[in-house]
PyMOL Python script that loads the backbone (N, CA, C, O; Angstrom):
from pymol import cmd

cmd.read_pdbstr("""\
ATOM      1  N   MET A   1      87.922  92.265 106.496  1.00  0.00           N
ATOM      2  CA  MET A   1      88.785  92.852 105.360  1.00  0.00           C
ATOM      3  C   MET A   1      88.628  94.119 104.663  1.00  0.00           C
ATOM      4  O   MET A   1      87.490  94.426 104.309  1.00  0.00           O
ATOM      5  N   LYS A   2      89.434  94.768 104.455  1.00  0.00           N
ATOM      6  CA  LYS A   2      88.937  96.038 103.977  1.00  0.00           C
ATOM      7  C   LYS A   2      88.744  95.917 102.418  1.00  0.00           C
ATOM      8  O   LYS A   2      89.395  95.050 101.837  1.00  0.00           O
ATOM      9  N   ASP A   3      87.931  96.692 101.736  1.00  0.00           N
ATOM     10  CA  ASP A   3      87.460  96.799 100.358  1.00  0.00           C
ATOM     11  C   ASP A   3      88.547  97.846  99.765  1.00  0.00           C
ATOM     12  O   ASP A   3      88.361  99.044  99.981  1.00  0.00           O
ATOM     13  N   CYS A   4      89.771  97.388  98.961  1.00  0.00           N
ATOM     14  CA  CYS A   4      90.772  98.278  98.463  1.00  0.00           C
ATOM     15  C   CYS A   4      90.202  98.868  97.066  1.00  0.00           C
ATOM     16  O   CYS A   4      90.804  99.830  96.588  1.00  0.00           O
ATOM     17  N   LEU A   5      89.234  98.419  96.481  1.00  0.00           N
ATOM     18  CA  LEU A   5      88.870  98.931  95.297  1.00  0.00           C
ATOM     19  C   LEU A   5      87.432  99.712  95.433  1.00  0.00           C
ATOM     20  O   LEU A   5      86.543  99.440  94.625  1.00  0.00           O
ATOM     21  N   LYS A   6      87.245 100.551  96.322  1.00  0.00           N
ATOM     22  CA  LYS A   6      86.174 101.274  96.498  1.00  0.00           C
ATOM     23  C   LYS A   6      86.262 102.562  95.667  1.00  0.00           C
ATOM     24  O   LYS A   6      87.394 103.018  95.509  1.00  0.00           O
ATOM     25  N   ASP A   7      85.186 103.238  95.091  1.00  0.00           N
ATOM     26  CA  ASP A   7      85.030 104.380  94.212  1.00  0.00           C
ATOM     27  C   ASP A   7      85.541 105.667  94.884  1.00  0.00           C
ATOM     28  O   ASP A   7      86.236 106.468  94.259  1.00  0.00           O
ATOM     29  N   GLU A   8      85.174 105.857  96.214  1.00  0.00           N
ATOM     30  CA  GLU A   8      85.564 106.931  96.902  1.00  0.00           C
ATOM     31  C   GLU A   8      86.898 107.071  97.444  1.00  0.00           C
ATOM     32  O   GLU A   8      87.186 106.273  98.336  1.00  0.00           O
ATOM     33  N   PRO A   9      87.900 108.037  97.044  1.00  0.00           N
ATOM     34  CA  PRO A   9      89.090 107.949  97.801  1.00  0.00           C
ATOM     35  C   PRO A   9      89.116 108.358  99.401  1.00  0.00           C
ATOM     36  O   PRO A   9      88.568 109.400  99.760  1.00  0.00           O
ATOM     37  N   ASP A  10      89.791 107.473 100.364  1.00  0.00           N
ATOM     38  CA  ASP A  10      89.880 107.690 101.737  1.00  0.00           C
ATOM     39  C   ASP A  10      90.519 109.174 101.808  1.00  0.00           C
ATOM     40  O   ASP A  10      91.590 109.312 101.218  1.00  0.00           O
ATOM     41  N   PRO A  11      90.037 110.170 102.392  1.00  0.00           N
ATOM     42  CA  PRO A  11      90.862 111.315 102.464  1.00  0.00           C
ATOM     43  C   PRO A  11      92.112 111.399 103.428  1.00  0.00           C
ATOM     44  O   PRO A  11      93.011 112.239 103.413  1.00  0.00           O
ATOM     45  N   LYS A  12      91.927 110.216 104.350  1.00  0.00           N
ATOM     46  CA  LYS A  12      93.281 110.032 105.272  1.00  0.00           C
ATOM     47  C   LYS A  12      94.201 109.083 104.703  1.00  0.00           C
ATOM     48  O   LYS A  12      95.248 108.817 105.293  1.00  0.00           O
ATOM     49  N   ASN A  13      93.909 108.571 103.647  1.00  0.00           N
ATOM     50  CA  ASN A  13      94.862 107.578 103.029  1.00  0.00           C
ATOM     51  C   ASN A  13      94.446 107.413 101.588  1.00  0.00           C
ATOM     52  O   ASN A  13      93.972 106.334 101.232  1.00  0.00           O
ATOM     53  N   PRO A  14      94.618 108.602 100.571  1.00  0.00           N
ATOM     54  CA  PRO A  14      94.358 108.536  99.261  1.00  0.00           C
ATOM     55  C   PRO A  14      95.034 107.584  98.328  1.00  0.00           C
ATOM     56  O   PRO A  14      94.468 107.209  97.301  1.00  0.00           O
ATOM     57  N   PHE A  15      96.491 107.099  98.735  1.00  0.00           N
ATOM     58  CA  PHE A  15      96.898 106.214  98.124  1.00  0.00           C
ATOM     59  C   PHE A  15      96.921 104.853  98.649  1.00  0.00           C
ATOM     60  O   PHE A  15      97.739 104.026  98.246  1.00  0.00           O
ATOM     61  N   LYS A  16      96.005 104.591  99.578  1.00  0.00           N
ATOM     62  CA  LYS A  16      95.790 103.241 100.129  1.00  0.00           C
ATOM     63  C   LYS A  16      97.140 102.551 100.622  1.00  0.00           C
ATOM     64  O   LYS A  16      97.373 101.358 100.423  1.00  0.00           O
ATOM     65  N   LEU A  17      97.882 103.294 101.189  1.00  0.00           N
ATOM     66  CA  LEU A  17      98.963 102.767 101.875  1.00  0.00           C
ATOM     67  C   LEU A  17      98.671 101.938 102.941  1.00  0.00           C
ATOM     68  O   LEU A  17      97.692 102.204 103.638  1.00  0.00           O
ATOM     69  N   THR A  18      99.476 100.820 103.220  1.00  0.00           N
ATOM     70  CA  THR A  18      99.306 100.029 104.333  1.00  0.00           C
ATOM     71  C   THR A  18     100.214 100.212 105.320  1.00  0.00           C
ATOM     72  O   THR A  18     101.128 101.017 105.137  1.00  0.00           O
ATOM     73  N   ASP A  19     100.112  99.510 106.500  1.00  0.00           N
ATOM     74  CA  ASP A  19     100.884 100.057 107.716  1.00  0.00           C
ATOM     75  C   ASP A  19     102.144  99.741 107.102  1.00  0.00           C
ATOM     76  O   ASP A  19     102.786 100.780 107.259  1.00  0.00           O
ATOM     77  N   GLU A  20     102.851  98.951 106.517  1.00  0.00           N
ATOM     78  CA  GLU A  20     104.153  99.061 105.893  1.00  0.00           C
ATOM     79  C   GLU A  20     104.752 100.099 105.547  1.00  0.00           C
ATOM     80  O   GLU A  20     105.931 100.339 105.807  1.00  0.00           O
ATOM     81  N   TYR A  21     103.807 100.987 104.775  1.00  0.00           N
ATOM     82  CA  TYR A  21     104.129 102.475 104.339  1.00  0.00           C
ATOM     83  C   TYR A  21     103.212 103.425 104.738  1.00  0.00           C
ATOM     84  O   TYR A  21     102.524 104.076 103.951  1.00  0.00           O
ATOM     85  N   ALA A  22     103.181 103.531 106.081  1.00  0.00           N
ATOM     86  CA  ALA A  22     102.190 104.341 106.835  1.00  0.00           C
ATOM     87  C   ALA A  22     102.395 105.802 106.365  1.00  0.00           C
ATOM     88  O   ALA A  22     101.463 106.603 106.300  1.00  0.00           O
ATOM     89  N   CYS A  23     103.736 106.109 106.026  1.00  0.00           N
ATOM     90  CA  CYS A  23     104.221 107.194 105.889  1.00  0.00           C
ATOM     91  C   CYS A  23     104.507 107.737 104.344  1.00  0.00           C
ATOM     92  O   CYS A  23     105.466 107.139 103.857  1.00  0.00           O
ATOM     93  N   TYR A  24     103.979 108.615 103.545  1.00  0.00           N
ATOM     94  CA  TYR A  24     104.105 108.644 102.149  1.00  0.00           C
ATOM     95  C   TYR A  24     105.837 108.826 101.993  1.00  0.00           C
ATOM     96  O   TYR A  24     106.283 108.524 100.886  1.00  0.00           O
ATOM     97  N   TYR A  25     106.670 109.225 102.873  1.00  0.00           N
ATOM     98  CA  TYR A  25     108.194 109.249 102.726  1.00  0.00           C
ATOM     99  C   TYR A  25     108.644 108.211 102.521  1.00  0.00           C
ATOM    100  O   TYR A  25     109.461 108.067 101.612  1.00  0.00           O
ATOM    101  N   ASP A  26     108.202 107.060 103.391  1.00  0.00           N
ATOM    102  CA  ASP A  26     108.660 105.838 103.183  1.00  0.00           C
ATOM    103  C   ASP A  26     108.438 105.133 101.840  1.00  0.00           C
ATOM    104  O   ASP A  26     109.316 104.531 101.222  1.00  0.00           O
ATOM    105  N   PHE A  27     106.968 105.301 101.405  1.00  0.00           N
ATOM    106  CA  PHE A  27     106.355 104.702 100.095  1.00  0.00           C
ATOM    107  C   PHE A  27     107.344 105.337  98.884  1.00  0.00           C
ATOM    108  O   PHE A  27     107.853 104.579  98.059  1.00  0.00           O
ATOM    109  N   LYS A  28     107.561 106.726  98.850  1.00  0.00           N
ATOM    110  CA  LYS A  28     108.286 107.409  98.098  1.00  0.00           C
ATOM    111  C   LYS A  28     109.858 106.668  97.750  1.00  0.00           C
ATOM    112  O   LYS A  28     110.329 106.237  96.698  1.00  0.00           O
ATOM    113  N   LYS A  29     110.360 106.738  99.040  1.00  0.00           N
ATOM    114  CA  LYS A  29     111.871 106.215  99.011  1.00  0.00           C
ATOM    115  C   LYS A  29     111.866 104.897  98.659  1.00  0.00           C
ATOM    116  O   LYS A  29     112.528 104.564  97.676  1.00  0.00           O
ATOM    117  N   ARG A  30     111.006 103.768  99.509  1.00  0.00           N
ATOM    118  CA  ARG A  30     111.240 102.517  99.068  1.00  0.00           C
ATOM    119  C   ARG A  30     110.536 101.796  97.983  1.00  0.00           C
ATOM    120  O   ARG A  30     110.781 100.596  97.856  1.00  0.00           O
ATOM    121  N   VAL A  31     109.628 102.414  97.121  1.00  0.00           N
ATOM    122  CA  VAL A  31     108.788 101.809  96.307  1.00  0.00           C
ATOM    123  C   VAL A  31     109.008 102.543  94.947  1.00  0.00           C
ATOM    124  O   VAL A  31     109.495 101.946  93.987  1.00  0.00           O
ATOM    125  N   LEU A  32     108.605 103.964  94.887  1.00  0.00           N
ATOM    126  CA  LEU A  32     108.885 104.821  93.778  1.00  0.00           C
ATOM    127  C   LEU A  32     110.429 104.968  93.172  1.00  0.00           C
ATOM    128  O   LEU A  32     110.738 104.716  92.007  1.00  0.00           O
ATOM    129  N   HIS A  33     111.281 105.405  94.158  1.00  0.00           N
ATOM    130  CA  HIS A  33     112.604 105.638  93.816  1.00  0.00           C
ATOM    131  C   HIS A  33     113.394 104.304  93.448  1.00  0.00           C
ATOM    132  O   HIS A  33     114.327 104.208  92.651  1.00  0.00           O
ATOM    133  N   GLN A  34     112.906 103.467  94.082  1.00  0.00           N
ATOM    134  CA  GLN A  34     113.635 101.898  93.823  1.00  0.00           C
ATOM    135  C   GLN A  34     112.952 101.346  92.381  1.00  0.00           C
ATOM    136  O   GLN A  34     113.646 100.840  91.498  1.00  0.00           O
ATOM    137  N   ALA A  35     111.551 101.509  92.276  1.00  0.00           N
ATOM    138  CA  ALA A  35     111.235 101.356  90.944  1.00  0.00           C
ATOM    139  C   ALA A  35     111.860 102.009  89.790  1.00  0.00           C
ATOM    140  O   ALA A  35     112.154 101.409  88.756  1.00  0.00           O
ATOM    141  N   GLN A  36     112.059 103.306  90.008  1.00  0.00           N
ATOM    142  CA  GLN A  36     112.898 103.916  89.047  1.00  0.00           C
ATOM    143  C   GLN A  36     114.263 103.333  88.464  1.00  0.00           C
ATOM    144  O   GLN A  36     114.558 103.122  87.288  1.00  0.00           O
ATOM    145  N   ILE A  37     115.051 103.124  89.686  1.00  0.00           N
ATOM    146  CA  ILE A  37     116.099 102.233  89.717  1.00  0.00           C
ATOM    147  C   ILE A  37     116.254 101.246  88.800  1.00  0.00           C
ATOM    148  O   ILE A  37     117.029 101.207  87.845  1.00  0.00           O
ATOM    149  N   ASP A  38     115.244 100.244  89.262  1.00  0.00           N
ATOM    150  CA  ASP A  38     115.070  98.823  88.734  1.00  0.00           C
ATOM    151  C   ASP A  38     114.644  98.811  87.169  1.00  0.00           C
ATOM    152  O   ASP A  38     115.062  98.002  86.340  1.00  0.00           O
ATOM    153  N   LEU A  39     113.598 100.019  86.894  1.00  0.00           N
ATOM    154  CA  LEU A  39     113.205  99.808  85.459  1.00  0.00           C
ATOM    155  C   LEU A  39     114.277 100.320  84.781  1.00  0.00           C
ATOM    156  O   LEU A  39     114.390  99.981  83.603  1.00  0.00           O
ATOM    157  N   THR A  40     115.183 101.141  85.308  1.00  0.00           N
ATOM    158  CA  THR A  40     116.297 101.953  84.327  1.00  0.00           C
ATOM    159  C   THR A  40     117.292 100.522  83.713  1.00  0.00           C
ATOM    160  O   THR A  40     117.574 100.169  82.568  1.00  0.00           O
ATOM    161  N   GLU A  41     117.615  99.976  85.007  1.00  0.00           N
ATOM    162  CA  GLU A  41     118.769  99.023  84.959  1.00  0.00           C
ATOM    163  C   GLU A  41     118.255  97.791  84.176  1.00  0.00           C
ATOM    164  O   GLU A  41     119.071  97.291  83.402  1.00  0.00           O
ATOM    165  N   GLN A  42     117.094  97.255  84.253  1.00  0.00           N
ATOM    166  CA  GLN A  42     116.516  96.121  83.548  1.00  0.00           C
ATOM    167  C   GLN A  42     115.738  96.290  82.293  1.00  0.00           C
ATOM    168  O   GLN A  42     115.290  95.318  81.684  1.00  0.00           O
ATOM    169  N   SER A  43     115.566  97.592  81.878  1.00  0.00           N
ATOM    170  CA  SER A  43     114.877  97.480  80.488  1.00  0.00           C
ATOM    171  C   SER A  43     115.198  98.605  79.960  1.00  0.00           C
ATOM    172  O   SER A  43     114.776  98.728  78.810  1.00  0.00           O
ATOM    173  N   GLY A  44     115.872  99.601  80.422  1.00  0.00           N
ATOM    174  CA  GLY A  44     116.218 100.726  79.499  1.00  0.00           C
ATOM    175  C   GLY A  44     115.152 101.979  79.495  1.00  0.00           C
ATOM    176  O   GLY A  44     115.422 103.114  79.101  1.00  0.00           O
ATOM    177  N   ALA A  45     114.032 101.590  79.953  1.00  0.00           N
ATOM    178  CA  ALA A  45     112.741 102.537  80.108  1.00  0.00           C
ATOM    179  C   ALA A  45     113.019 103.313  81.368  1.00  0.00           C
ATOM    180  O   ALA A  45     113.795 102.913  82.236  1.00  0.00           O
ATOM    181  N   SER A  46     112.432 104.299  81.417  1.00  0.00           N
ATOM    182  CA  SER A  46     112.552 105.245  82.574  1.00  0.00           C
ATOM    183  C   SER A  46     111.076 105.917  82.861  1.00  0.00           C
ATOM    184  O   SER A  46     110.159 106.073  82.054  1.00  0.00           O
ATOM    185  N   PHE A  47     111.120 106.239  84.140  1.00  0.00           N
ATOM    186  CA  PHE A  47     109.903 107.322  84.280  1.00  0.00           C
ATOM    187  C   PHE A  47     110.344 108.251  85.475  1.00  0.00           C
ATOM    188  O   PHE A  47     111.111 108.010  86.407  1.00  0.00           O
ATOM    189  N   THR A  48     109.593 109.439  85.150  1.00  0.00           N
ATOM    190  CA  THR A  48     109.592 110.289  86.371  1.00  0.00           C
ATOM    191  C   THR A  48     108.272 110.551  86.820  1.00  0.00           C
ATOM    192  O   THR A  48     107.266 110.311  86.154  1.00  0.00           O
ATOM    193  N   PHE A  49     108.286 111.072  88.015  1.00  0.00           N
ATOM    194  CA  PHE A  49     106.733 111.500  88.632  1.00  0.00           C
ATOM    195  C   PHE A  49     106.986 112.874  89.333  1.00  0.00           C
ATOM    196  O   PHE A  49     108.022 113.378  89.767  1.00  0.00           O
ATOM    197  N   THR A  50     105.696 113.308  89.299  1.00  0.00           N
ATOM    198  CA  THR A  50     105.223 114.790  89.687  1.00  0.00           C
ATOM    199  C   THR A  50     104.277 114.632  90.809  1.00  0.00           C
ATOM    200  O   THR A  50     103.273 113.926  90.718  1.00  0.00           O
ATOM    201  N   GLU A  51     104.608 115.302  91.884  1.00  0.00           N
ATOM    202  CA  GLU A  51     103.627 115.102  93.180  1.00  0.00           C
ATOM    203  C   GLU A  51     102.602 116.288  92.904  1.00  0.00           C
ATOM    204  O   GLU A  51     103.065 117.369  92.540  1.00  0.00           O
ATOM    205  N   GLN A  52     101.394 116.151  93.043  1.00  0.00           N
ATOM    206  CA  GLN A  52     100.324 117.237  92.818  1.00  0.00           C
ATOM    207  C   GLN A  52     100.075 117.403  94.146  1.00  0.00           C
ATOM    208  O   GLN A  52      99.701 116.495  94.887  1.00  0.00           O
ATOM    209  N   LYS A  53     100.309 118.764  94.540  1.00  0.00           N
ATOM    210  CA  LYS A  53     100.115 119.158  96.176  1.00  0.00           C
ATOM    211  C   LYS A  53      98.820 120.059  96.246  1.00  0.00           C
ATOM    212  O   LYS A  53      98.416 120.779  95.333  1.00  0.00           O
ATOM    213  N   LYS A  54      98.281 119.907  97.401  1.00  0.00           N
ATOM    214  CA  LYS A  54      97.632 121.045  97.891  1.00  0.00           C
ATOM    215  C   LYS A  54      98.013 121.544  99.029  1.00  0.00           C
ATOM    216  O   LYS A  54      97.473 121.007  99.996  1.00  0.00           O
ATOM    217  N   GLY A  55      98.933 122.586  99.323  1.00  0.00           N
ATOM    218  CA  GLY A  55      99.372 122.692 100.263  1.00  0.00           C
ATOM    219  C   GLY A  55     100.593 121.930 100.678  1.00  0.00           C
ATOM    220  O   GLY A  55     101.493 121.756  99.857  1.00  0.00           O
ATOM    221  N   ARG A  56     100.681 121.480 101.860  1.00  0.00           N
ATOM    222  CA  ARG A  56     101.874 120.436 101.925  1.00  0.00           C
ATOM    223  C   ARG A  56     101.512 118.932 101.700  1.00  0.00           C
ATOM    224  O   ARG A  56     102.290 117.980 101.759  1.00  0.00           O
ATOM    225  N   GLU A  57     100.095 118.910 101.413  1.00  0.00           N
ATOM    226  CA  GLU A  57      99.632 117.525 101.192  1.00  0.00           C
ATOM    227  C   GLU A  57      99.764 117.032  99.913  1.00  0.00           C
ATOM    228  O   GLU A  57      99.595 117.810  98.974  1.00  0.00           O
ATOM    229  N   ILE A  58     100.081 115.688  99.677  1.00  0.00           N
ATOM    230  CA  ILE A  58     100.177 115.266  98.333  1.00  0.00           C
ATOM    231  C   ILE A  58      98.849 114.553  97.927  1.00  0.00           C
ATOM    232  O   ILE A  58      98.464 113.569  98.559  1.00  0.00           O
ATOM    233  N   MET A  59      98.166 115.046  96.886  1.00  0.00           N
ATOM    234  CA  MET A  59      96.943 114.693  96.435  1.00  0.00           C
ATOM    235  C   MET A  59      96.935 113.746  95.522  1.00  0.00           C
ATOM    236  O   MET A  59      95.996 112.955  95.612  1.00  0.00           O
ATOM    237  N   ALA A  60      97.802 113.557  94.545  1.00  0.00           N
ATOM    238  CA  ALA A  60      98.033 112.653  93.392  1.00  0.00           C
ATOM    239  C   ALA A  60      99.453 112.549  92.918  1.00  0.00           C
ATOM    240  O   ALA A  60     100.297 113.388  93.235  1.00  0.00           O
ATOM    241  N   ILE A  61      99.702 111.539  92.176  1.00  0.00           N
ATOM    242  CA  ILE A  61     101.029 111.517  91.411  1.00  0.00           C
ATOM    243  C   ILE A  61     100.633 111.334  90.036  1.00  0.00           C
ATOM    244  O   ILE A  61      99.683 110.644  89.666  1.00  0.00           O
ATOM    245  N   GLU A  62     101.507 112.069  89.218  1.00  0.00           N
ATOM    246  CA  GLU A  62     101.347 112.055  87.904  1.00  0.00           C
ATOM    247  C   GLU A  62     102.805 111.327  87.445  1.00  0.00           C
ATOM    248  O   GLU A  62     103.925 111.728  87.761  1.00  0.00           O
ATOM    249  N   PHE A  63     102.506 110.229  86.671  1.00  0.00           N
ATOM    250  CA  PHE A  63     103.782 109.558  85.900  1.00  0.00           C
ATOM    251  C   PHE A  63     104.011 109.787  84.786  1.00  0.00           C
ATOM    252  O   PHE A  63     103.094 109.916  83.976  1.00  0.00           O
ATOM    253  N   HIS A  64     105.518 109.919  84.386  1.00  0.00           N
ATOM    254  CA  HIS A  64     105.743 110.266  82.888  1.00  0.00           C
ATOM    255  C   HIS A  64     106.597 109.146  82.676  1.00  0.00           C
ATOM    256  O   HIS A  64     107.351 108.767  83.572  1.00  0.00           O
ATOM    257  N   PHE A  65     106.535 108.484  81.363  1.00  0.00           N
ATOM    258  CA  PHE A  65     107.300 107.211  81.351  1.00  0.00           C
ATOM    259  C   PHE A  65     108.106 107.829  79.941  1.00  0.00           C
ATOM    260  O   PHE A  65     107.709 108.789  79.280  1.00  0.00           O
ATOM    261  N   LYS A  66     109.405 106.968  79.659  1.00  0.00           N
ATOM    262  CA  LYS A  66     110.065 107.126  78.597  1.00  0.00           C
ATOM    263  C   LYS A  66     110.390 105.733  78.345  1.00  0.00           C
ATOM    264  O   LYS A  66     110.604 104.901  79.226  1.00  0.00           O
ATOM    265  N   VAL A  67     110.420 105.490  76.871  1.00  0.00           N
ATOM    266  CA  VAL A  67     111.037 104.041  76.380  1.00  0.00           C
ATOM    267  C   VAL A  67     111.953 104.336  75.483  1.00  0.00           C
ATOM    268  O   VAL A  67     111.864 105.229  74.641  1.00  0.00           O
ATOM    269  N   ARG A  68     112.720 103.702  75.620  1.00  0.00           N
ATOM    270  CA  ARG A  68     114.038 103.544  74.313  1.00  0.00           C
ATOM    271  C   ARG A  68     113.471 102.673  73.335  1.00  0.00           C
ATOM    272  O   ARG A  68     112.843 101.682  73.706  1.00  0.00           O
ATOM    273  N   LEU A  69     113.639 102.957  72.019  1.00  0.00           N
ATOM    274  CA  LEU A  69     113.264 101.812  71.211  1.00  0.00           C
ATOM    275  C   LEU A  69     114.614 101.338  70.422  1.00  0.00           C
ATOM    276  O   LEU A  69     114.576 100.374  69.658  1.00  0.00           O
TER     277      LEU A  69
END
""", "prot")
cmd.dss("prot")
cmd.show_as("cartoon", "prot")
cmd.util.cbc("prot")
cmd.orient("prot")
């Protein structure tokens, strides 16, 4: 069994995507965009995200949340 909580990021899989989302595009489409829709519909809160890139490679995702009071 793989240790998912190791301190060092895996350079080949920095977001620890499983085979279900082997491609970042699939993860973005099926998880991130769907989470944006669901959160807005169910709570009125919303978020955006910015991809931090190094060349064409996504190195990190920065989230920005907005909560309606």
